[in-house]
C-alpha positions as CSV (number, residue, x, y, z in Angstrom):
1,M,-114.8,-32.8,-2.1
2,S,-113.2,-33.2,-5.5
3,Q,-113.9,-31.8,-9.0
4,S,-117.5,-31.1,-10.0
5,P,-118.7,-33.0,-13.1
6,K,-119.7,-29.6,-14.6
7,S,-116.1,-28.3,-14.3
8,P,-113.8,-28.5,-17.3
9,A,-110.9,-30.9,-17.2
10,R,-108.0,-29.5,-15.1
11,K,-104.3,-30.0,-15.6
12,T,-102.2,-32.0,-13.3
13,S,-98.4,-31.8,-13.3
14,Q,-95.5,-34.0,-12.6
15,A,-93.2,-33.5,-9.6
16,G,-90.6,-35.6,-7.9
17,P,-87.9,-37.8,-9.3
18,S,-89.8,-39.1,-12.4
19,L,-88.8,-36.3,-14.8
20,S,-88.2,-37.0,-18.4
21,G,-88.2,-34.9,-21.5
22,T,-89.2,-36.0,-25.0
23,N,-87.6,-35.6,-28.4
24,L,-91.0,-35.8,-30.2
25,E,-91.5,-33.4,-33.0
26,R,-92.9,-30.0,-31.9
27,A,-92.3,-30.9,-28.2
28,G,-90.0,-28.0,-27.5
29,D,-92.4,-26.3,-25.1
30,Y,-92.9,-29.4,-23.1
31,N,-89.1,-30.0,-22.9
32,Q,-88.8,-26.4,-21.6
33,R,-91.4,-27.2,-19.0
34,V,-89.5,-30.4,-17.9
35,T,-86.2,-28.5,-17.8
36,L,-87.8,-25.8,-15.7
37,Q,-89.3,-28.3,-13.3
38,S,-85.9,-30.1,-12.9
39,I,-84.3,-26.8,-11.9
40,R,-87.2,-26.0,-9.6
41,I,-86.9,-29.3,-7.6
42,G,-83.9,-29.8,-5.4
43,G,-82.0,-26.6,-5.8
44,A,-79.4,-25.2,-8.2
45,K,-78.0,-27.5,-10.8
46,T,-75.5,-27.5,-13.6
47,K,-76.5,-28.1,-17.2
48,P,-75.1,-31.7,-17.2
49,E,-77.1,-32.5,-14.1
50,I,-80.2,-31.1,-15.7
51,A,-79.5,-33.2,-18.8
52,A,-79.1,-36.3,-16.6
53,L,-82.4,-35.7,-14.9
54,T,-84.5,-34.9,-18.0
55,G,-82.9,-37.3,-20.5
56,L,-82.3,-34.4,-22.9
57,T,-78.9,-33.7,-24.4
58,V,-76.6,-31.0,-23.0
59,P,-76.8,-28.9,-26.2
60,A,-80.6,-29.0,-25.9
61,I,-80.4,-28.0,-22.3
62,T,-78.1,-25.1,-23.2
63,N,-80.6,-23.8,-25.7
64,I,-83.5,-24.2,-23.4
65,T,-81.8,-22.6,-20.4
66,K,-80.7,-19.6,-22.5
67,R,-84.4,-19.0,-23.3
68,L,-85.3,-19.3,-19.6
69,L,-82.5,-16.9,-18.6
70,D,-83.7,-14.4,-21.2
71,D,-87.3,-14.7,-19.9
72,G,-86.1,-14.1,-16.3
73,L,-87.5,-17.4,-15.0
74,I,-84.1,-18.7,-14.0
75,L,-80.8,-17.1,-12.9
76,E,-77.2,-18.1,-12.6
77,A,-76.7,-19.1,-9.0
78,G,-72.9,-19.4,-8.9
79,K,-70.1,-21.7,-10.0
80,L,-69.7,-25.2,-8.7
81,H,-66.2,-25.8,-7.6
82,G,-64.4,-29.0,-6.7
83,G,-64.6,-31.0,-9.9
84,R,-62.2,-31.4,-12.8
85,G,-61.7,-28.6,-15.3
86,Q,-63.3,-25.2,-15.1
87,P,-66.0,-24.7,-12.5
88,A,-69.5,-25.2,-13.9
89,M,-72.2,-22.5,-13.6
90,T,-75.3,-23.6,-11.6
91,L,-78.8,-22.5,-12.5
92,A,-81.7,-21.9,-10.1
93,V,-85.2,-20.5,-10.4
94,N,-85.6,-16.8,-10.1
95,P,-88.1,-16.2,-7.2
96,D,-89.1,-12.9,-8.9
97,G,-89.5,-14.6,-12.3
98,C,-93.2,-14.9,-11.9
99,F,-95.9,-14.7,-9.3
100,S,-99.4,-16.2,-8.9
101,I,-102.3,-15.6,-6.6
102,G,-104.0,-18.3,-4.6
103,L,-107.5,-17.8,-3.2
104,N,-109.1,-20.4,-0.9
105,I,-112.9,-19.9,-0.4
106,D,-114.4,-22.0,2.3
107,R,-117.5,-22.0,4.4
108,D,-115.7,-20.7,7.5
109,H,-112.9,-18.5,6.1
110,V,-111.4,-16.9,3.0
111,T,-107.6,-16.9,2.5
112,I,-105.5,-15.2,-0.2
113,L,-101.8,-15.3,-0.8
114,L,-99.2,-14.2,-3.3
115,L,-96.7,-16.9,-4.2
116,D,-93.4,-16.4,-6.0
117,F,-91.8,-18.8,-8.4
118,A,-89.6,-20.3,-5.6
119,G,-92.7,-21.3,-3.7
120,Q,-92.3,-18.6,-1.0
121,V,-95.4,-16.7,0.2
122,R,-94.7,-13.0,-0.3
123,A,-98.0,-11.8,1.1
124,R,-101.0,-13.4,2.8
125,S,-104.3,-12.4,4.3
126,T,-107.1,-14.4,5.8
127,C,-110.6,-13.5,7.0
128,E,-112.4,-15.7,9.6
129,V,-115.9,-15.3,8.2
130,A,-118.7,-17.9,8.2
131,F,-120.5,-18.4,4.9
132,A,-119.0,-15.4,2.9
133,G,-121.1,-14.7,-0.2
134,P,-119.8,-13.9,-3.6
135,D,-119.9,-10.1,-3.1
136,A,-117.9,-10.3,0.1
137,V,-115.3,-12.5,-1.5
138,V,-114.9,-10.1,-4.4
139,E,-114.4,-7.2,-2.0
140,F,-111.8,-9.2,-0.1
141,F,-110.0,-10.1,-3.3
142,E,-109.9,-6.6,-4.6
143,T,-108.6,-5.2,-1.3
144,N,-105.8,-7.7,-1.2
145,W,-105.0,-7.4,-4.9
146,N,-104.2,-3.7,-4.4
147,A,-102.1,-4.5,-1.4
148,F,-100.2,-7.2,-3.2
149,L,-99.2,-4.8,-5.9
150,K,-97.4,-2.8,-3.3
151,T,-95.3,-5.8,-2.1
152,E,-91.6,-5.2,-2.6
153,G,-90.2,-6.9,-5.7
154,V,-93.6,-7.6,-7.2
155,Q,-94.3,-6.4,-10.7
156,A,-97.9,-6.5,-11.9
157,E,-96.9,-7.9,-15.3
158,R,-95.1,-10.8,-13.6
159,I,-98.4,-12.0,-12.0
160,I,-99.4,-14.8,-14.4
161,G,-102.8,-15.9,-13.0
162,V,-105.2,-16.5,-10.2
163,G,-106.0,-20.0,-8.8
164,V,-109.1,-20.6,-6.7
165,A,-109.6,-23.5,-4.3
166,M,-113.1,-24.1,-3.0
167,P,-115.3,-27.1,-2.0
168,D,-117.4,-28.7,-4.6
169,D,-121.2,-28.4,-3.9
170,M,-120.2,-25.3,-2.0
171,A,-123.7,-24.3,-0.9
172,R,-125.4,-27.6,-1.3
173,V,-123.9,-29.4,1.7
174,D,-126.1,-28.9,4.8
175,L,-124.0,-27.4,7.6
176,P,-125.1,-25.9,10.9
177,H,-126.0,-22.2,10.8
178,R,-125.8,-22.0,7.0
179,P,-127.9,-18.9,5.9
180,A,-130.3,-19.2,3.0
181,E,-128.6,-16.5,1.0
182,Y,-125.5,-18.7,0.8
183,G,-127.2,-20.4,-2.0
184,A,-126.0,-17.6,-4.3
185,W,-122.9,-19.7,-4.9
186,N,-125.0,-22.3,-6.8
187,S,-125.5,-19.8,-9.6
188,T,-122.1,-18.0,-9.4
189,D,-119.4,-18.4,-12.1
190,V,-116.3,-17.9,-10.0
191,R,-114.1,-17.3,-13.1
192,E,-116.3,-14.5,-14.3
193,L,-116.7,-13.1,-10.8
194,L,-112.9,-12.6,-10.3
195,S,-111.9,-11.7,-13.9
196,R,-114.3,-8.7,-14.3
197,R,-111.6,-6.2,-13.4
198,H,-108.4,-8.1,-14.2
199,D,-107.1,-9.5,-17.5
200,L,-105.7,-12.6,-15.8
201,P,-106.6,-16.2,-16.3
202,V,-108.6,-17.7,-13.4
203,T,-108.4,-21.5,-12.7
204,V,-110.8,-23.1,-10.3
205,E,-110.0,-26.3,-8.4
206,N,-111.6,-28.3,-5.7
207,D,-110.0,-27.5,-2.3
208,A,-108.8,-31.0,-1.5
209,A,-107.3,-31.5,-4.9
210,A,-105.6,-28.1,-4.6
211,A,-104.2,-29.1,-1.2
212,A,-102.8,-32.3,-2.6
213,L,-101.2,-30.4,-5.5
214,G,-99.7,-27.9,-3.1
215,E,-98.3,-30.8,-1.1
216,L,-97.0,-32.4,-4.3
217,H,-95.1,-29.3,-5.4
218,F,-94.1,-27.6,-2.1
219,G,-94.3,-30.3,0.6
220,H,-93.6,-33.9,1.3
221,G,-94.7,-34.9,-2.2
222,M,-91.5,-33.5,-3.7
223,N,-89.8,-36.6,-2.2
224,A,-92.7,-39.0,-1.9
225,P,-94.8,-38.5,-5.0
226,S,-97.4,-41.2,-4.3
227,F,-99.7,-40.2,-1.4
228,F,-103.3,-39.7,-0.2
229,Y,-104.2,-36.3,1.2
230,V,-106.8,-35.9,3.9
231,L,-108.1,-32.3,4.1
232,V,-110.0,-31.4,7.3
233,T,-111.8,-28.1,6.9
234,S,-115.4,-27.2,7.4
235,G,-116.0,-30.4,5.5
236,L,-113.8,-33.4,4.9
237,G,-112.1,-34.2,1.6
238,G,-109.3,-36.3,0.1
239,G,-106.9,-36.2,-2.8
240,L,-104.9,-38.9,-4.5
241,V,-101.5,-38.4,-6.1
242,V,-99.9,-41.4,-7.9
243,E,-96.3,-41.1,-9.1
244,G,-96.5,-37.3,-9.3
245,E,-99.8,-37.1,-11.1
246,Y,-103.1,-36.1,-9.4
247,F,-105.7,-38.8,-10.0
248,R,-109.3,-37.6,-10.6
249,G,-111.3,-40.6,-11.5
250,A,-113.8,-41.2,-14.3
251,Q,-116.1,-38.3,-13.4
252,G,-113.5,-36.2,-11.6
253,R,-114.9,-37.1,-8.1
254,S,-112.1,-39.2,-6.7
255,G,-111.1,-38.7,-3.0
256,E,-114.7,-38.0,-1.8
257,L,-113.8,-39.1,1.7
258,G,-116.3,-37.0,3.4
259,F,-119.3,-38.7,1.8
260,L,-118.4,-42.2,2.9
261,P,-121.3,-43.7,5.0
262,V,-120.8,-44.2,8.7
263,T,-122.2,-47.1,10.6
264,S,-120.8,-46.8,14.1
265,P,-122.4,-47.3,17.5
266,R,-120.4,-44.3,18.8
267,I,-122.2,-41.6,16.8
268,D,-125.5,-41.3,14.8
269,V,-124.5,-39.6,11.5
270,A,-124.9,-40.5,7.9
271,T,-121.6,-39.5,6.4
272,L,-118.0,-39.2,7.6
273,Q,-117.7,-35.4,7.3
274,E,-120.7,-35.1,9.7
275,A,-118.4,-36.4,12.4
276,V,-114.9,-35.7,11.1
277,S,-114.6,-32.0,10.1
278,L,-114.1,-28.6,11.8
279,S,-117.8,-27.9,11.7
280,A,-118.4,-31.3,13.3
281,L,-115.9,-30.6,16.0
282,A,-117.3,-27.2,16.7
283,Q,-120.8,-28.7,16.9
284,F,-119.5,-31.5,19.2
285,L,-118.0,-28.8,21.5
286,E,-121.1,-26.6,21.4
287,N,-123.3,-29.6,22.3
288,N,-121.2,-29.8,25.5
289,G,-121.3,-26.1,26.3
290,V,-118.1,-24.9,24.6
291,V,-118.2,-22.4,21.8
292,I,-115.3,-21.6,19.5
293,T,-115.1,-18.9,16.8
294,A,-111.8,-19.8,15.2
295,P,-109.7,-23.0,14.9
296,G,-106.8,-21.4,16.9
297,E,-109.0,-21.3,20.0
298,L,-108.8,-25.1,20.2
299,E,-105.3,-24.9,21.6
300,T,-106.3,-22.6,24.5
301,L,-109.4,-24.2,25.8
302,P,-109.6,-24.9,29.5
303,A,-109.0,-28.5,30.8
304,E,-112.7,-29.5,30.3
305,G,-112.6,-28.3,26.7
306,Q,-109.3,-30.0,26.0
307,A,-110.8,-33.3,27.3
308,M,-113.6,-33.0,24.9
309,V,-111.2,-32.3,22.0
310,E,-109.3,-35.5,23.0
311,A,-112.6,-37.4,23.0
312,W,-113.3,-36.1,19.5
313,I,-109.8,-37.0,18.3
314,D,-110.3,-40.6,19.5
315,L,-113.7,-40.7,17.7
316,A,-112.3,-39.2,14.5
317,A,-109.4,-41.7,14.5
318,D,-111.8,-44.5,15.1
319,L,-114.0,-43.5,12.1
320,L,-111.0,-42.9,9.8
321,T,-109.4,-46.3,10.5
322,G,-111.6,-48.2,8.1
323,P,-111.2,-45.8,5.2
324,M,-107.4,-45.6,5.7
325,V,-107.1,-49.4,5.7
326,S,-109.0,-49.3,2.4
327,V,-106.6,-46.6,1.1
328,S,-103.6,-48.7,2.0
329,C,-105.0,-51.9,0.6
330,L,-106.4,-50.5,-2.6
331,I,-103.9,-47.8,-3.5
332,N,-100.7,-48.6,-1.5
333,P,-99.5,-45.0,-1.2
334,Q,-96.2,-44.0,0.4
335,A,-98.0,-42.0,3.0
336,V,-101.2,-40.4,4.1
337,Y,-100.9,-36.6,4.8
338,V,-103.3,-34.8,6.9
339,G,-103.8,-31.0,6.6
340,G,-106.4,-28.3,6.8
341,R,-107.7,-25.9,9.4
342,L,-107.0,-27.9,12.5
343,P,-104.1,-26.5,14.6
344,E,-100.8,-28.5,13.9
345,T,-100.7,-29.9,17.4
346,L,-104.2,-31.4,16.9
347,V,-103.2,-32.8,13.5
348,D,-100.2,-34.5,15.1
349,R,-102.4,-36.0,17.9
350,L,-104.9,-37.2,15.3
351,A,-102.2,-38.8,13.2
352,Q,-100.7,-40.5,16.3
353,A,-104.1,-41.8,17.4
354,L,-104.9,-43.0,13.9
355,N,-101.6,-44.7,13.4
356,A,-102.1,-46.6,16.7
357,K,-105.5,-47.8,15.7
358,L,-104.3,-48.8,12.2
359,A,-101.4,-50.8,13.8
360,A,-104.0,-52.8,15.7
361,V,-105.8,-53.9,12.6
362,P,-104.7,-57.5,11.8
363,G,-103.7,-58.8,8.4
364,V,-103.1,-55.6,6.5
365,P,-100.3,-56.3,4.0
366,S,-98.9,-52.7,3.9
367,L,-100.0,-49.7,6.0
368,A,-99.2,-46.2,4.8
369,P,-98.0,-44.1,7.7
370,V,-100.2,-41.1,8.6
371,Q,-98.5,-37.8,9.3
372,R,-99.1,-34.0,9.2
373,A,-98.9,-32.4,5.8
374,A,-96.0,-30.0,5.3
375,L,-98.2,-27.1,4.3
376,A,-100.9,-27.6,6.9
377,A,-103.5,-24.8,7.0
378,D,-102.5,-22.9,3.8
379,A,-102.4,-26.1,1.6
380,P,-105.5,-25.2,-0.4
381,A,-104.4,-21.6,-1.0
382,M,-100.9,-22.8,-1.9
383,G,-102.3,-25.4,-4.2
384,A,-104.5,-22.8,-5.8
385,A,-101.5,-20.5,-6.4
386,I,-99.6,-23.3,-8.2
387,L,-102.5,-23.8,-10.7
388,P,-101.5,-20.9,-13.0
389,I,-97.9,-22.0,-12.8
390,I,-98.8,-25.5,-13.8
391,E,-101.0,-24.1,-16.6
392,R,-98.2,-21.9,-18.0
393,L,-94.9,-23.4,-17.0
394,L,-94.7,-26.9,-15.6
395,P,-94.9,-30.3,-17.3
396,S,-98.2,-32.1,-17.5
397,R,-99.9,-34.7,-19.7
398,A,-102.2,-32.0,-21.0
399,A,-99.3,-29.7,-21.9
400,L,-97.6,-32.6,-23.8
401,Q,-100.9,-33.2,-25.7
402,K,-101.0,-29.5,-26.8
403,T,-97.5,-29.5,-28.2
């Protein structure tokens, strides 16, 4: 569930402690991006603190922060008392400095949100709909676009772009109850679809990659910038972040966890996502006489249904054990984060079961702990919303190459 080979290269950005500016000729824009990122991470800071984080000089930081103040992207957050001499002014990001829209299109729902520059969701809407086609998604987008413009403090000219997170091979993966007309996605240009009425850049990203980027910039990744992300939605995907950079692989298809083959006596399926995904869980329950229409219903099932959910969690943990051992041995991340559409209580139980099975595997030199992602259900939409901000404002290798 990572980037399609037909998609253009996408930008990744740096987050976490490894921030450094550059004094290369014509790199002023990149230094501004690094400065802005250093202010964004960890709260308000003084100019000397920003200089120490970025490796830039205090005079350079003074010039850069003046531009950022003039642009309304940062603000003066108050003076820092307690040191020698006059109290120093601290600088922080201005939540209203810019906004972006994140749209998550999946086979069982559509979610849209409006994100401010401080990472707070200012408005959100979700529609639990199975296999929504392009026309339905456009209608949902337009309705919420108009509602977002009425949100307090939001100025249309401050919305810098739209990010879209959706599975690769959207209509090509065979899932239960998929209608034939869903194949319309195979010939749909999502950028063109959403930009017909709005003069805003649209960036499209794989949902698992977007979820990992969301976790990097707004979740646990801000303090642990090397991790593997497991996204449990209607399918199953993965995303790898190494030292604050999203890793795509040679053809942009890294993290394709759901397509790993399964050879287990416990279940007769070909690939992992046929057993470990929301659609697989729903089918598992349906085969045993329990029907759910939304993930939230998993927490309110009667005792018999809860027992079946527990059986599925044990199966899922069993099938994920081998892949997670491989992740720990080959990549050695700080952690594995699990997010997606499963209720948080189920994610916690899955992580607990998986950690127990991993601990029983002998001879593994280093095991990455598995835990619930900080952003959970909205991770793809949050990650989608960060894409325009990365494109326009945050440091990335692509941004440095363009300077």
